[in-house]
C-alpha positions as CSV (number, residue, x, y, z in Angstrom):
1,X,0.0,-0.1,0.0
2,X,1.3,3.6,-0.8
3,X,2.1,5.2,2.5
4,X,3.5,8.6,1.7
5,X,4.5,10.9,-1.1
6,X,8.0,12.5,-2.0
7,X,7.9,16.1,-3.3
8,X,10.9,17.2,-5.4
9,X,11.6,21.0,-5.9
10,X,14.3,21.6,-8.7
11,X,16.4,24.5,-7.9
12,X,19.2,26.6,-9.5
13,X,20.6,26.9,-6.0
14,X,19.6,23.8,-4.1
15,X,21.9,24.4,-1.1
16,X,20.3,27.8,-0.5
17,X,16.8,26.4,-0.8
18,X,17.6,23.6,1.6
19,X,18.9,26.1,4.0
20,X,15.7,28.0,3.7
21,X,13.5,25.1,4.5
22,X,15.8,24.2,7.4
23,X,16.5,27.7,8.9
24,X,13.6,29.8,7.9
25,X,10.7,27.5,7.8
26,X,12.3,25.2,10.4
27,X,11.1,22.0,8.9
28,X,12.4,18.9,10.6
29,X,14.8,17.0,8.4
30,X,17.1,14.0,7.8
31,X,20.4,14.3,6.1
32,X,20.8,11.4,3.7
33,X,24.4,12.1,3.2
34,X,26.5,14.7,1.2
35,X,24.3,17.7,2.5
36,X,21.1,16.1,0.8
37,X,18.4,17.2,3.3
38,X,14.9,15.7,3.0
39,X,12.2,17.6,5.0
40,X,9.2,16.4,6.8
41,X,6.2,18.3,5.5
42,X,3.2,19.2,7.5
43,X,0.0,17.2,6.6
44,X,-0.4,17.4,2.9
45,X,-3.1,17.3,0.3
46,X,-3.0,16.7,-3.5
47,X,-5.4,18.2,-6.0
48,X,-5.8,17.5,-9.8
49,X,-6.8,20.5,-11.9
50,X,-7.7,20.5,-15.6
51,X,-5.5,22.3,-18.1
52,X,-5.3,23.0,-21.9
53,X,-1.8,24.0,-21.6
54,X,1.3,22.1,-20.5
55,X,1.2,19.9,-17.6
56,X,2.8,21.4,-14.6
57,X,3.0,21.0,-10.9
58,X,2.8,23.6,-8.2
59,X,3.6,23.6,-4.5
60,X,1.4,25.5,-2.1
61,X,2.2,25.6,1.7
62,X,-1.0,26.0,3.7
63,X,-1.6,28.0,7.0
64,X,-4.4,29.0,9.3
65,X,-3.8,32.8,9.0
66,X,-2.0,33.9,5.8
67,X,-1.6,37.5,6.9
68,X,0.1,36.5,10.3
69,X,2.2,34.0,8.4
70,X,3.4,36.6,5.8
71,X,4.2,39.0,8.7
72,X,6.1,36.4,10.4
73,X,8.1,35.2,7.3
74,X,8.7,38.8,5.9
75,X,10.3,39.6,9.4
76,X,12.7,36.7,8.6
77,X,13.7,38.1,5.3
78,X,11.4,36.2,3.0
79,X,10.4,38.0,-0.2
80,X,6.8,37.9,-1.3
81,X,6.3,38.2,-5.1
82,X,2.4,38.8,-4.9
83,X,0.2,40.4,-2.5
84,X,-2.3,38.5,-0.5
85,X,-5.4,37.9,-2.7
86,X,-8.9,36.5,-2.1
87,X,-10.1,33.5,-4.2
88,X,-13.3,31.6,-3.9
89,X,-11.3,28.8,-2.2
90,X,-8.9,30.8,0.1
91,X,-6.5,33.6,0.6
92,X,-3.3,33.3,-1.2
93,X,0.2,34.7,-2.0
94,X,3.5,33.5,-3.4
95,X,7.1,33.8,-2.1
96,X,10.5,33.5,-3.7
97,X,13.0,30.7,-2.6
98,X,16.6,31.7,-2.4
99,X,17.3,29.7,-5.6
100,X,14.8,31.8,-7.6
101,X,11.8,29.5,-7.6
102,X,8.4,30.5,-6.2
103,X,6.0,28.7,-3.7
104,X,2.5,29.4,-3.1
105,X,1.1,30.1,0.4
106,X,-2.6,29.9,1.1
107,X,-5.2,29.9,3.9
108,X,-8.0,27.5,2.7
109,X,-11.7,28.3,3.1
110,X,-12.7,24.8,2.2
111,X,-12.7,21.7,4.3
112,X,-9.2,20.4,4.5
113,X,-8.6,16.9,3.5
114,X,-5.8,16.7,6.1
115,X,-8.6,16.8,8.6
116,X,-10.0,13.5,7.4
């Protein structure tokens, strides 16, 4: 039986992004050798959305209060690339990883599958 998922973020500066997840987000991790850190994520959901364009993947981290989380992370030097906006399904923003990639952050308004 499948018992988990492994998410991969490709980065132009993997070392800096690993340090971000370790030091800024303070995610627990294991070092599997050679500085390769694998992080424990909070409870996670997966959604499948239709597209007419290229098939892509996105990473959104969830929180209970997006404004408070933005304030906390901005005080730690995190650069937000979009203001907090409202959508039918939640409040969302995006921030930049040190390696140049972006990650979404949102406060869901819907029932969370992680609560099942």
